N, C-alpha and C positions, 0 to 999 in steps of 0.2 A: 770286639775285645771287651770283656766285662770290667767294670770299675772295681778296684780293690776294696774300696769302702763298702760297696754293695755286697761283695762276697762276705766280708766280715760281719756286716749287719745281718745278712741272711743266716750265717752260722750262729750268731747270737740268738736270733729269733728261733731257730731250730732247737737250740739247747734250752733256752729259757721258757719259751711259750709252748712249743710242740712237745718237748719231752718233760717239761715241768721241773727242771732243775733250777730252782729259784733261790736256794739258800745262799749261795755265794754272791748273788746279785742284789741282796737286800740293801747294801750300802748305796747302790745306785738308785734304788727305789726311794730310800729316805731322802737323798739329795734332790731327786726329781720332784718329790711331793712338797718339799719345802724350799724350792729354788728361789722364789721371790723373797721369802723371809730371810734366807741366808744371804742373798745379795744385798738386801737393805741393811741387815746387821753388819755385814762386811763394810759397806759404805759409811755407816755411822761410827762403828767401834773399830773395826778392822781386826780380823783374826791374826794377820801378820804382825801388827803392832803389839798385840797381846803376847804372841809367841816370842817376839824379840825381847819383851820384858822378862819372859820366863827363862829363855835360854840364850839371850844375847849377852852382850857385855863380856864378862870374864869367861863364861862358859864358851861363847862363840870364839873368843880369841884362843882359848885352850884347844878347842877342836881344830881351829885353823893351824895352830902351831904343831900339834902332835899327830893329827890325823891326816889332813890335807888342806891345802888352801881352798877356801870356799865351803868347807865342811860345816862350819858354824852357820852359814847362811842356809845351807841345805837342811840342816836340822831345824832351824827356825821355820822354814817353809813346811817341813813335815809336821811340826808341832801345830802350826796354824791350820793345816789341812785336817789334822786329827781333832782339833777343837771344833771345826766346822762339822765334821762327821759326827762327833759326839752330840752337838747341838741338834743336828738333823735326826739322830736316833732318839733323843729325848722328846723332840716335838712329835715324831711319828708314834712313839709309844704312848704318849699322852693324847694323841689324836688332835693336835693343835695345828691347824693349817690356815694360812692367810688366803682368803678367797677374794678374787677381784671380779 
């Protein structure tokens, strides 16, 4: 019985590498190319802490009250992820990579 992860990985390999459909996967390439840098920046500064400063507090309480309980926390995590992806894109476009 094949492992489900293997089937998914095989399908992604077929789509991205064999058929050359890479446009939608560029986000994953940015993150993969800057994984160590993003990890270090997250440990030092924290994308979630920055996101909570941006959309936490009153905005988070407003979302929790009028949208759904936990919506503020969800939006804070989404903003943190967006910040990390934006930084990865910036680093990739400028060809800035941390090499170990």
